[in-house]
VOGU-3710 file (C-alpha; in Angstrom, 3 decimals, decimal comma):
1> mssreiykgl> 3,751/-5,189/9,518  6,575/-7,576/10,185  10,239/-7,624/10,913  10,812/-11,074/9,552  13,255/-11,343/6,649  11,280/-14,332/5,317  8,749/-12,026/3,684  11,456/-9,894/1,890  11,277/-10,373/-1,849  7,498/-11,013/-2,162
11> ptvypinptq> 5,836/-8,762/-4,693  3,413/-7,392/-2,098  5,962/-6,683/0,651  7,591/-3,262/1,023  10,344/-2,230/3,377  9,638/0,412/6,029  12,896/1,860/6,982  13,442/3,057/10,551  13,198/6,827/11,032  13,028/9,014/14,021
21> rngldpeyya> 9,338/9,594/13,185  8,203/6,071/13,098  10,423/4,851/15,912  11,174/1,455/14,341  14,521/-0,038/15,263  15,153/-2,838/12,728  13,920/-2,833/9,098  10,151/-3,576/9,059  8,062/-4,697/6,115  4,535/-3,695/5,185
31> lihqiytvdg> 2,697/-6,873/4,225  0,348/-5,498/1,556  -0,958/-8,963/0,664  -2,524/-9,058/4,219  -4,196/-5,694/3,854  -7,700/-7,200/4,208  -6,892/-8,434/7,786  -6,344/-4,841/8,868  -9,136/-2,654/10,012  -9,913/-0,376/7,162
41> ncfkdsnhhw> -10,441/2,674/9,362  -6,765/2,961/10,009  -6,318/3,760/6,267  -8,574/6,909/6,483  -7,546/10,370/7,469  -9,319/12,330/10,278  -12,131/13,411/7,874  -12,826/9,709/6,901  -11,315/10,116/3,443  -9,589/7,013/1,974
51> lkrigqldks> -6,128/7,155/0,441  -5,112/10,355/2,236  -3,381/8,588/5,130  -1,663/5,186/5,179  -0,009/5,395/8,664  3,182/7,035/9,631  5,379/6,081/6,753  8,070/7,862/4,785  6,786/9,485/1,623  8,464/7,041/-0,731
61> dkeaiekrlh> 7,089/4,013/1,298  3,578/5,609/1,276  3,702/6,219/-2,506  4,804/2,668/-3,189  1,963/1,297/-1,009  -0,528/3,603/-2,620  0,529/2,479/-6,073  0,175/-1,136/-5,121  -3,328/-0,455/-3,495  -4,458/1,337/-6,634
71> yflviqdnpn> -3,366/-1,670/-8,784  -4,941/-4,384/-6,716  -8,120/-2,611/-5,711  -8,583/-0,874/-9,106  -8,827/2,523/-7,291  -9,304/5,587/-9,410  -6,811/8,414/-9,042  -9,364/10,975/-7,942  -12,390/9,322/-6,634  -15,234/11,854/-6,173
81> sdwfsqnasp> -16,630/9,974/-3,253  -15,796/6,944/-1,121  -14,512/4,217/-3,309  -15,923/1,398/-1,223  -19,341/2,893/-1,219  -19,383/3,252/-4,981  -18,015/-0,244/-5,638  -19,452/-2,326/-2,949  -21,757/-5,080/-4,100  -23,234/-8,315/-2,662
91> elakkvfyql> -20,827/-10,118/-5,032  -17,773/-8,309/-3,751  -18,783/-8,875/-0,107  -19,249/-12,595/-0,794  -15,884/-12,728/-2,508  -14,168/-11,122/0,504  -16,138/-13,170/2,931  -15,024/-16,427/1,513  -11,365/-15,289/1,510  -11,571/-15,213/5,327
101> sedernnlid> -10,658/-18,227/7,479  -13,578/-20,245/8,800  -12,998/-18,814/12,314  -13,000/-15,239/11,002  -16,218/-15,909/8,977  -17,931/-17,415/12,188  -16,842/-14,348/14,247  -18,107/-11,999/11,574  -21,446/-13,840/11,433  -21,779/-13,640/15,253
111> eflgf> -20,932/-10,033/15,155  -23,490/-9,292/12,526  -26,103/-11,258/14,528  -25,196/-9,394/17,721  -23,845/-12,259/19,722
//
């Protein structure tokens, strides 16, 4: 999320208008193109279901983000189980891993090895 106007107009950026519920003052933007840098657990509801909760957004903002996520992640409308569990593969993990910066890759390796 960012309040910088520079991101406005990118195809993967959506405005999050201030509401009493979200407590934002200026207009903020959801940077969907940076979704892989966010801990995926914040996109699960309390029962650990994906796609049922995308933060505290207005319904129209949530629907726009869901539509973009469905498009980019090729998510089915009614997955019968966790999408990532069904679609995870060594090839996908490798592709995502090499999208990370070198520092992020090194930190991830250290975390996997328990350092």
